N, C-alpha and C positions, 0 to 999 in steps of 0.2 A: 637878133633881138638885143643882145648885150654888147654888140660892137662899140656903141658910143661910150659905154662904161670902160671898156678896155682902152679905147683911144684917150679918154679923159685921164685915166690913171697913168698912161704912158707920158702924156703931155706934162702932167704934174711932176712925175719922177724926173724927167729930163730937164725940166725947168728949175727944179729945186736941188738936185743932187748931181755930183760929178760921178756919173755912172760908168762902170766898167763892165764889160760882158763877163759873165760867169759861165764856165763851160757846162754844157749839158752832155751827158754820155751819148756816144754815137748811136744813132738810130732812135733816140728818144725825143729828139727835138720836134719831129713831126711824123705823122703816119696817116695812111689812107686806108679806110676799111672797104673791102669788097663784099662784106657780108650783108645779107638782108636786101630788102628792096631799096632802101635809101642809103647810098654811100655816105660815110662820115669822114671828115678830116679832123685831125687834132694837130694843133701847133702850140709850142711852148716857148717862153722867153725867160731868161734868167740874168740878173744883174747884181752888182754889189756897189757899195760906196763906203765912205769912211764911217758913216753912221749906221748903215744897213748892211749886214753881212750877207744876206740873201734875199733877193726880191724875185719871186717866181710867179708867173701866171700862165695859164693855159686856156685855150678856147677850142671847144668841140663844135663843129658845125655839121649838123645832119639835116639841114633844111628845116622844114616845118616839123619834122619828127622830134628833133632835139637841138637845143642850143645851150651850151654850158660854158660859163665863165668862172674860173676858179683862181684864186690868188692867195698866197700867204707872204707876208713881209716879216722878216726876222731882223730885229735890231742887232747891232754889233754886241758882242758879249760884254762890253764895258758899260752897257746900259741895261737897266732893269725894266725898261718899258715893255708893256705887253706886245704880243704879236698882233698883227692886223690880218684878220681872216675874212675872205669874201668867197661865197659860194652861191652863184645864181644859176638856176636850172629851169629850163622851159621845155615842156613836152607838149607842144601845141600852144595856142594863144590863151587857153583857159587853165592849163595846168602848169603853174609856175611856182617854184619854191625858191625863197631867198633867205640867205643867212649872211649876216655881217656883224663883226664884233671886234672889240679889242680883247684879245684872248689872254687873260691874266696868268702870269707864271706863279703867283702866290696868292693866298687868300687872307692874309692878315689885315687887320683894320687899317693900318697906316698905308699899306699898298693900295687897298681898295679906295680909300679916301683920295689918294694922290692921283690914281690913274683911271679909276672906274666911275667914281661919282661925277666927274666933269661931263660924262656922256649923258647924264640924266636930262639935262635941258633939251638936247637935240632929240633924244628918244621920246620925250613927252610930246614933241611936235608931230610925231609920226606914229600915232597909236595904231593905225591900220597896218603898219609894218611890223608890229610886235603882237602876235596873236596868241602867245602862250601855248603854242603847240607842244605836244608830247615829243620828246626826243627818243627815237627808237634805237639809235645806235650808240649814243653817247650819254654820259652822266652830265646832266646840266650843271652840276656843281664842280666839274673839273674843266678848266680851260675855257669856260664860258662866263660871261658877266651877266648881271641881272638886267643890263640895258642893251642886250643884243637885239638886232633886228632879225626876226624869224617869222615868216609868214607865207601863206599860200595866196597868190595874187592872180589877177588877170592882166592882160597886156596894157590896158589903159592906166592902171595903177602904177605899173612899172615906169611909164613915161612921166606921169604927173607927180608921183610921190617918191618913188625909189631913187630916181636920178638926183633930185635935190638933197635927199637924205644922204646918199652916197657922197656927194660933194662936201656936205657939212661934216660928216664923220672923218673924211680924209683930212679936211682942214684942221680939225681938232687934233688928229693924230700927228700931223706935221708940227703943230704947236708944241705938243708934248715932247717930241723928239728934240726940238730946238731948245726947250727949257731943261732937258734932262742933264743932270750932272754926271759926268763919266765916273765910273767906279775906279778906284786906284789900288785897293788891297787885293792881292792875288786870290785870297779865299772868297772875297765877294764876287769876283769875276768868275771863279770856278763854280760858284753857286748858280750863276746864270747859265754857264755852259751845261751844267747838269740839268737844269730846269728845261732848257730848250731841247735837250736830247730826250728827256722824258716825254715832252710834248710830241716829238716825232714818233717815239715808240707807241705811245697811246693812240695817236691818230692813225698810224699805219695799220694797227691791229683792228681798228674799228671803221675805217673809211668805207662808207657805203658806195662810193663812186667806183670802187674796184670792180664791182659787178657790172657796172655800166661800161667801163673801159674794156672788160673782158668780152662783153657781148659784141663790141665793135671790132676790137683789135686782137682778140685772143688772150688767153690767160697767161701765156709765157711773157708776151710783151708787156702786159698790164702789171705783172708781178715785178718786172724790172723797173717799169715806170714808177711804181709805188715806192720801191725800196732804194732805187738808185737816183731818183730825181725828186719826187714829191717830198718824201720823208727820208732823206739820205742818211740821217743820223740814227735811224731805226735799224734794228737787226731782225731779219726774217725769223719767224718762229720756227724752231726745229720741228721737222715732221717726225712724229713718233713712229717707231718701228712697228710694222704690222705684227699682230699677235698670232701665234701659231696654236 
């Protein structure tokens, strides 16, 4: 279902940036599940460029049972541009959940005006893709903007509305990157390093997809996938010692 989105993102990335492959830890670049009635495959890709320090995206294909396209783009630490997050999940043609956002690293007024407010015009065109759903796993005030796309859809809306919205959000994101002024002070760059690291830690601790990965590929593989690839700057939470 989301293959056209993956292909469009790839095309844009390769046309716009001088991409280099970024290594994925052995055994995490793909996997095949033998569990359950419907076998699932997962495949991941990872790149970097001068402007983007990490571009990762993954696709789960479990036939009609599940289709998942997930991507996060991390700008180089010399830019304070938000991260670009995409999470499209389909469990049959009627049960589709989509999330797409410029994920802000900071919440101050100047930052929001510069990087978040420009999204308003696009977001207003696609009201059916912003349904004000309750976030069960995340705090909507952390790493999400008020103009995120977040909705439950059917397959027709995916084709008719989500694809053009996806294209417009990407176009705006590329423009922001092109216009971004590189930071030069070490303390400013370090602030971005810390902010992106905190994003990884926060996301790894709350990511609801971990349960989905575990159901297909087992908890051990999924734990490695979460901490060594998806959110590699996060540290696994220490398991507390059992009480006697």
